[in-house]
Structure formats: structure tokens, C-alpha cells
C-alpha positions as CSV (number, residue, x, y, z in Angstrom):
1,M,-3.5,-18.5,-35.4
2,V,-1.8,-15.8,-37.5
3,N,-3.9,-13.9,-40.2
4,A,-2.1,-12.5,-43.0
5,P,-3.3,-9.3,-44.8
6,V,-5.1,-10.1,-48.1
7,D,-5.9,-8.0,-51.1
8,R,-9.5,-7.5,-52.7
9,R,-9.4,-10.9,-54.2
10,G,-8.4,-12.6,-50.9
11,R,-4.7,-13.2,-52.0
12,A,-2.2,-13.0,-49.3
13,L,0.0,-9.9,-49.4
14,P,3.8,-10.4,-49.4
15,G,5.6,-9.0,-46.2
16,P,6.6,-10.1,-42.7
17,W,3.3,-12.0,-42.1
18,T,4.1,-14.3,-45.1
19,G,7.4,-15.3,-43.5
20,Q,5.8,-16.1,-40.1
21,I,3.3,-18.3,-42.0
22,V,5.8,-20.1,-44.0
23,Q,8.0,-20.8,-40.8
24,A,5.0,-22.2,-39.1
25,A,4.1,-24.4,-41.8
26,A,7.5,-25.6,-42.1
27,K,7.7,-26.4,-38.5
28,R,4.5,-28.5,-38.8
29,L,5.9,-30.2,-41.7
30,R,9.2,-31.1,-39.8
31,S,7.2,-32.4,-36.9
32,S,5.0,-34.6,-39.2
33,M,8.0,-36.1,-40.8
34,F,9.9,-36.8,-37.8
35,L,6.9,-38.7,-36.2
36,M,6.4,-40.5,-39.4
37,A,10.0,-41.4,-39.6
38,Q,10.1,-42.7,-36.2
39,K,6.9,-44.7,-36.6
40,M,8.5,-46.3,-39.7
41,F,11.7,-47.0,-37.5
42,F,9.7,-48.8,-34.9
43,D,7.0,-50.6,-37.2
44,A,9.5,-51.6,-40.0
45,P,10.4,-55.1,-38.4
46,K,6.8,-55.9,-37.5
47,I,5.5,-54.9,-41.0
48,L,8.2,-56.0,-43.5
49,G,9.3,-59.3,-41.8
50,S,13.1,-59.8,-42.2
51,G,15.9,-59.4,-44.7
52,C,16.8,-56.7,-46.9
53,L,13.5,-55.1,-46.7
54,I,14.0,-54.4,-42.9
55,R,17.6,-53.3,-43.4
56,G,16.3,-50.7,-46.1
57,A,13.4,-49.4,-44.0
58,I,15.6,-48.9,-41.0
59,A,18.1,-47.2,-42.9
60,L,15.6,-44.9,-44.3
61,G,14.0,-44.4,-41.0
62,W,17.3,-43.3,-39.6
63,A,18.2,-41.0,-42.5
64,A,14.9,-39.1,-41.9
65,L,15.5,-38.9,-38.3
66,A,18.9,-37.6,-38.8
67,G,17.7,-35.1,-41.4
68,C,14.6,-33.4,-40.1
69,G,14.9,-33.8,-36.3
70,P,12.2,-33.2,-34.0
71,P,10.3,-30.1,-33.5
72,D,12.3,-27.7,-31.2
73,A,15.2,-30.3,-31.5
74,G,17.7,-29.8,-28.9
75,G,15.7,-27.8,-26.4
76,P,17.3,-25.0,-24.3
77,P,21.0,-24.3,-25.2
78,G,23.3,-26.7,-23.5
79,D,26.3,-26.0,-21.4
80,G,29.0,-28.0,-23.6
81,R,29.0,-31.0,-21.4
82,P,28.8,-34.5,-23.1
83,R,25.3,-35.9,-22.8
84,V,25.0,-39.5,-21.7
85,V,21.7,-41.5,-21.8
86,A,21.7,-44.5,-19.5
87,T,18.7,-47.1,-19.8
88,T,18.1,-47.9,-16.1
89,T,18.3,-46.1,-12.7
90,V,21.0,-48.4,-11.5
91,V,23.1,-47.7,-14.7
92,A,22.5,-44.2,-14.5
93,D,23.7,-44.1,-10.9
94,L,26.9,-45.9,-12.1
95,V,27.6,-43.4,-14.7
96,R,27.2,-40.5,-12.2
97,Q,29.4,-42.0,-9.6
98,V,32.3,-42.2,-12.4
99,A,31.5,-39.1,-14.3
100,G,30.5,-36.5,-11.5
101,E,29.2,-33.2,-12.9
102,R,31.5,-33.6,-16.1
103,V,28.6,-35.1,-18.2
104,V,24.8,-34.5,-18.4
105,V,23.3,-38.0,-17.4
106,E,19.7,-38.8,-18.6
107,C,17.9,-42.0,-17.5
108,L,15.5,-43.5,-20.0
109,M,13.5,-45.2,-17.4
110,P,12.1,-43.3,-14.4
111,P,12.3,-44.8,-10.9
112,G,10.0,-47.8,-10.2
113,I,10.1,-49.0,-13.8
114,D,10.5,-52.6,-14.4
115,P,13.2,-52.7,-17.3
116,H,12.2,-56.3,-18.3
117,S,9.0,-55.0,-19.7
118,Y,9.7,-51.5,-20.6
119,K,8.7,-50.6,-24.1
120,A,10.5,-47.7,-25.9
121,T,8.7,-44.7,-27.5
122,P,9.6,-42.9,-30.5
123,R,10.8,-40.1,-28.2
124,D,13.2,-42.6,-26.6
125,A,14.6,-43.4,-29.9
126,D,15.3,-39.6,-30.5
127,R,17.0,-39.3,-26.9
128,L,19.2,-42.2,-27.6
129,L,20.1,-41.1,-31.2
130,R,21.0,-37.6,-29.9
131,A,23.2,-38.9,-27.1
132,D,27.1,-38.6,-27.2
133,L,27.2,-42.0,-25.3
134,V,24.5,-44.7,-24.4
135,V,25.2,-46.9,-21.5
136,A,23.0,-50.0,-21.0
137,S,22.9,-52.8,-18.3
138,G,22.9,-55.5,-20.6
139,L,22.5,-59.4,-20.4
140,H,19.1,-59.0,-21.9
141,L,17.8,-56.9,-18.8
142,E,16.3,-54.4,-21.2
143,G,14.3,-57.1,-23.0
144,R,12.1,-55.1,-25.1
145,L,14.7,-52.4,-26.0
146,A,17.3,-55.0,-27.2
147,A,16.4,-54.4,-30.9
148,L,16.5,-50.7,-30.7
149,L,19.8,-50.8,-28.7
150,E,21.4,-53.1,-31.4
151,R,20.5,-50.5,-34.2
152,L,21.9,-47.7,-32.2
153,A,25.3,-49.6,-31.7
154,D,26.9,-48.6,-34.8
155,R,25.6,-45.1,-34.8
156,V,26.2,-43.8,-31.3
157,P,28.9,-44.6,-28.9
158,F,27.5,-47.6,-26.7
159,V,28.4,-49.8,-23.9
160,A,26.5,-52.6,-22.0
161,V,28.2,-52.7,-18.7
162,A,27.1,-56.2,-17.4
163,D,28.4,-57.6,-20.8
164,R,31.8,-56.8,-19.7
165,L,31.8,-58.5,-16.6
166,P,33.8,-61.9,-16.2
167,P,31.7,-64.7,-17.9
168,D,32.8,-67.2,-15.1
169,R,31.1,-64.9,-12.5
170,L,27.6,-64.9,-14.1
171,L,24.8,-67.0,-13.2
172,E,22.6,-68.9,-15.6
173,A,19.1,-67.9,-16.1
174,D,16.0,-69.0,-17.9
175,G,16.6,-70.0,-21.6
176,G,20.3,-70.5,-21.4
177,L,20.9,-66.4,-20.7
178,S,22.7,-65.1,-18.0
179,D,21.1,-63.6,-14.9
180,P,21.2,-59.8,-15.5
181,H,20.8,-58.8,-11.8
182,V,24.6,-58.4,-11.1
183,W,24.5,-55.2,-9.1
184,F,23.3,-57.1,-6.1
185,D,26.7,-58.3,-5.7
186,A,28.5,-55.2,-4.7
187,A,32.0,-56.7,-5.2
188,L,31.0,-57.8,-8.7
189,W,29.3,-54.6,-9.7
190,S,32.3,-52.7,-8.8
191,Q,34.0,-54.3,-12.0
192,A,31.5,-52.4,-14.0
193,A,33.0,-49.0,-13.2
194,A,36.2,-49.5,-15.3
195,P,34.2,-50.0,-18.6
196,V,32.2,-46.8,-18.0
197,A,35.2,-44.9,-17.3
198,A,36.8,-46.1,-20.7
199,A,33.5,-45.1,-22.5
200,L,33.5,-41.8,-21.1
201,A,37.2,-41.3,-21.9
202,G,36.3,-42.1,-25.6
203,I,34.0,-39.1,-25.8
204,D,35.8,-36.8,-23.3
205,P,39.5,-37.8,-23.6
206,D,40.6,-34.7,-21.7
207,A,39.2,-36.1,-18.5
208,A,40.1,-39.7,-18.9
209,V,42.4,-39.7,-15.8
210,A,39.7,-38.0,-13.7
211,Y,37.1,-40.8,-14.9
212,E,39.6,-43.5,-14.1
213,T,40.3,-42.1,-10.6
214,A,36.5,-41.8,-9.9
215,A,35.8,-45.3,-11.0
216,E,38.6,-46.6,-8.7
217,A,37.4,-44.7,-5.9
218,Y,33.8,-45.9,-6.5
219,A,35.0,-49.6,-6.7
220,A,36.7,-49.2,-3.5
221,R,33.5,-48.0,-1.9
222,L,31.6,-51.0,-3.2
223,H,34.2,-53.3,-1.7
224,E,33.7,-51.7,1.7
225,L,29.9,-52.0,1.3
226,D,30.3,-55.6,0.3
227,A,32.2,-56.5,3.6
228,A,29.5,-54.4,5.5
229,I,26.5,-56.3,4.0
230,R,28.2,-59.7,4.5
231,Q,28.7,-59.1,8.2
232,R,25.0,-57.8,8.6
233,I,23.5,-60.9,6.9
234,A,25.7,-63.2,8.9
235,S,23.9,-61.8,12.1
236,I,20.6,-63.6,11.0
237,P,20.4,-67.2,12.4
238,A,21.3,-69.8,9.5
239,E,17.8,-71.4,9.8
240,R,16.2,-68.0,9.1
241,R,18.5,-66.9,6.2
242,V,16.0,-67.5,3.4
243,L,15.0,-64.5,1.3
244,V,11.6,-64.9,-0.3
245,T,10.7,-62.2,-2.8
246,A,8.4,-61.5,-5.8
247,H,10.7,-62.5,-8.6
248,D,14.1,-64.3,-8.7
249,A,16.2,-61.0,-8.8
250,F,18.6,-61.6,-5.8
251,R,20.5,-64.7,-6.9
252,Y,23.7,-62.8,-7.0
253,F,23.0,-61.3,-3.6
254,G,22.5,-64.7,-2.2
255,R,25.6,-66.3,-3.5
256,A,27.6,-63.3,-2.3
257,Y,26.3,-63.1,1.1
258,G,25.3,-66.6,2.1
259,I,21.5,-66.4,2.1
260,E,19.0,-68.6,0.2
261,V,17.1,-66.7,-2.3
262,V,13.8,-68.0,-3.7
263,G,11.5,-65.9,-6.0
264,V,7.8,-66.5,-6.9
265,Q,8.7,-65.7,-10.5
266,G,11.8,-66.4,-12.4
267,T,14.6,-63.9,-13.3
268,N,12.3,-62.4,-15.9
269,T,9.0,-60.7,-14.7
270,T,7.4,-61.1,-18.1
271,S,7.0,-64.8,-17.0
272,E,3.9,-65.5,-15.0
273,A,3.8,-67.3,-11.6
274,G,1.1,-70.2,-11.6
275,L,-0.9,-71.6,-8.9
276,A,1.7,-74.4,-8.4
277,D,4.4,-72.0,-8.0
278,V,2.5,-70.3,-5.1
279,N,1.7,-73.6,-3.5
280,R,5.1,-74.8,-3.6
281,L,6.4,-71.7,-1.9
282,V,3.5,-72.0,0.8
283,E,4.8,-75.3,1.6
284,L,8.4,-74.0,1.8
285,V,7.6,-71.1,4.1
286,V,5.3,-73.1,6.3
287,S,7.6,-76.2,6.8
288,R,10.7,-74.2,7.4
289,K,8.8,-71.4,9.5
290,I,10.1,-68.5,7.4
291,P,9.0,-65.3,9.3
292,A,8.7,-62.9,6.6
293,V,8.6,-62.4,2.7
294,F,9.4,-59.2,0.7
295,V,7.9,-57.4,-2.0
296,E,9.8,-55.1,-4.6
297,T,9.6,-51.7,-5.6
298,S,9.2,-52.4,-9.5
299,V,7.2,-55.7,-9.5
300,A,3.4,-56.2,-8.6
301,D,2.6,-57.4,-5.1
302,R,-0.1,-60.0,-6.1
303,N,2.0,-63.1,-6.0
304,V,3.4,-62.2,-2.6
305,T,0.1,-61.5,-1.2
306,A,-1.1,-64.8,-2.5
307,L,1.7,-66.4,-0.8
308,I,1.0,-64.7,2.5
309,E,-2.7,-65.7,2.2
310,G,-1.7,-69.2,1.5
311,A,0.5,-69.4,4.6
312,A,-2.3,-68.1,6.8
313,A,-4.7,-70.8,5.6
314,R,-2.2,-73.2,6.7
315,G,-1.9,-71.6,10.1
316,H,1.4,-70.0,9.7
317,R,1.6,-66.1,10.1
318,L,3.9,-64.9,7.3
319,A,4.9,-61.2,8.1
320,L,5.5,-58.7,5.1
321,G,9.2,-57.8,5.7
322,G,9.2,-54.7,3.6
323,R,9.7,-53.5,0.2
324,L,13.1,-54.0,-1.4
325,Y,14.6,-52.1,-4.2
326,S,15.2,-54.6,-7.1
327,D,15.3,-53.6,-10.9
328,S,15.0,-49.9,-10.1
329,L,16.4,-47.5,-7.5
330,G,14.3,-45.0,-5.7
331,Q,13.2,-41.5,-6.1
332,S,15.5,-38.7,-5.7
333,G,15.9,-37.8,-1.9
334,G,14.7,-41.2,-0.9
335,D,16.5,-44.0,0.8
336,G,17.2,-45.7,-2.4
337,E,18.4,-42.8,-4.5
338,T,21.9,-44.4,-5.2
339,L,22.6,-48.1,-5.5
340,E,24.8,-47.9,-2.2
341,A,21.8,-46.5,-0.4
342,A,19.4,-49.1,-2.0
343,L,21.6,-52.0,-0.9
344,E,21.9,-50.5,2.7
345,A,18.1,-50.0,2.9
346,N,17.5,-53.6,1.5
347,V,19.8,-55.2,4.1
348,A,18.3,-53.3,6.9
349,R,14.8,-54.4,5.9
350,I,16.1,-58.1,5.5
351,V,17.8,-58.2,8.8
352,A,14.6,-56.7,10.5
353,G,12.4,-59.1,8.8
354,L,14.3,-62.3,9.2
355,A,16.2,-61.8,12.7
356,P,14.6,-63.2,15.8
357,G,11.4,-61.7,17.1
358,P,10.9,-59.8,13.6
359,E,8.4,-56.8,13.3
360,A,6.9,-56.4,9.9
361,V,8.5,-53.2,8.3
362,S,6.2,-50.9,6.5
363,P,6.5,-51.4,2.8
């Protein structure tokens, strides 16, 4: 706390102390205005309903955000590189593979977070607004972020990569939507590299050729990985080729690599599995003598645990085949740091869990 010198009547004397006090007060005011504007931005649809009142409140909120900025906006001085914000770890990895060190990539969601249920904070809105480019997965994967991303689309360069994939290659999910878990088909995900390269070229045209070249190289690596996965899954006997997981995120994987996929929950983790769903799967694993089931890094284990217990009550030992990377990649330095590494780790656990004489892999 700064105490300014005063006269005999207690009035502050002018001088350098006064300037410091004014600056501190202005900083506190800017902080309060910024947080108030962000709260208005997030709460306007809930408070005001629909129509022109929403649009007016949103416009006012964005004007306040752009005008006052957060306290200490911008942080340490940048190095001049474009700043790209990706919504999920999978998308952030895609951007890094195409951009290399030419841009600064920030990921909105940390590793292990379920994007279906992730709810943005006011600080997230600020990070997105200040980006040179925002890259999302799309196909409604970021369910609770959808409204925010829609508002951003006409203010910040934006691309939802899965939305750019061929519609005839998409699988239908609940509610008539498309299944968003497209990255589990490595060959299909390779087609997401080109839209990222084009979006990067839009904000950094001098490096357009470099982005295009990197995207082509990454796509080629994914095609090589696709062939390797196909070969490894084919080594599992056909009758054991059933992948049971916490939620139905692996349908593209199943279609691409010839393995039946069953999830306790649907494609969206916000839907709850009931007792009937668990009992149905208990009957499946017992009748078909499935040796192992799998948990996921970004989804709670409780449904899989109930499935294992239900099978045990029927006299069938169901092993825990390991923990698969699903909607999120792993921590930096781990075996799921990139999508390529995560797919390789998943395949190793699936083969170990389902091949003859399986040994349960530590989750």
C-alpha cells in the first residue's frame, strides 16, 4: 500500500506519489471493467433470453473487452510469431506438426480434460479473442464451447478442422450429428492437415509454402501409421477383435482397422450410462468370452469398473486391458504426447489385452 504525503488538513500533496496512486487506481478500475465485461459476455444469453437483446449485450461485452483489456494484458513481450489458440490437445498437436516453431501454439484444454464437458472461463474468452488464429476440432466435440466459438468466428480467424473433412467419410452419432472422434482414423485425420496449413498461411503468408510442405509430410506419416495399425490389429484373432471402452469414441478406429467397438456410454460423455447398458455389455463380454476391457484417460472409470464386477458375478474374469488415450492426449514427455504416439500406445495396449494369453496392462 502506497501512502502519499499530506498537508496539515490531511489533503494529498501533488508530486510523484500522486501519479503512482492514480496509476494503481486506474489499473484496479481496468481490472474490474474487464471482469465485468467478461461476465456480461458469458451471462447475457442466460439473462436476456434471445433476439436483439442478446446481440446488443454481446456487442457491448465485446466492445468492453476490446477497449479496456485485462490487467497486465499481453504478459511478457512476444517474439513476433503469430499466436494460435487450439481448443483440444489433439488439435494443438496438429497445429504444431504443420506450423513447427513458426507460431506460438496455446492449448485451451490441458491434457486429460474431456472436451465434451469443458466449460470456458472468462479468461478463456480473453485468450481466444487475442489470438491471431483459433483452431477447433469441430463436429460439436467442444459442446459447451460452441456458443463462444460461434461468436468468435467473425472477429478472429477461425477454422474447425473436422468440419472440413469429406461428409461421406463421417459417421452418424446421437441426435443426427456426426461423430467427432475422427482422429482415430489416421488416414482420415491426415486430411485435416491441409485446412490448418491454409489457415496458417492466411495469417502468415510468407510461410505458406513451408506450411503446405509440412502438412504434406505429416499426412504421409499418418498414412504410414495407418498401415502399421492395420497390420497390428489384424494379428488379433477375429473372435477376440472386440474393443470395449468407457464411451463410444473409437468407432472411426473400428471402421478403419477392422475391430468391433462397443462403448458403455454413447459418443458424448455427457450422456449417462444406465444399469441396462451395463447389463447388456456384461452379457456381451460373458457370452463372447471377451478377455479385456479398457478405460480412457479423459473419462471416469466407474462404468468400466461396474462392467468388470458384473462379469465376475457371472463367473467370467474380465481383465483391465489398460488406459487408452481418447478425447485428450497425454502429458508432455509421456507416451501419448502426440497423436502419433498416442495411437501407437493405444494399439500396443489393445493388442496386449486382446491377443491370446493376455496379461492385464497397468492403466
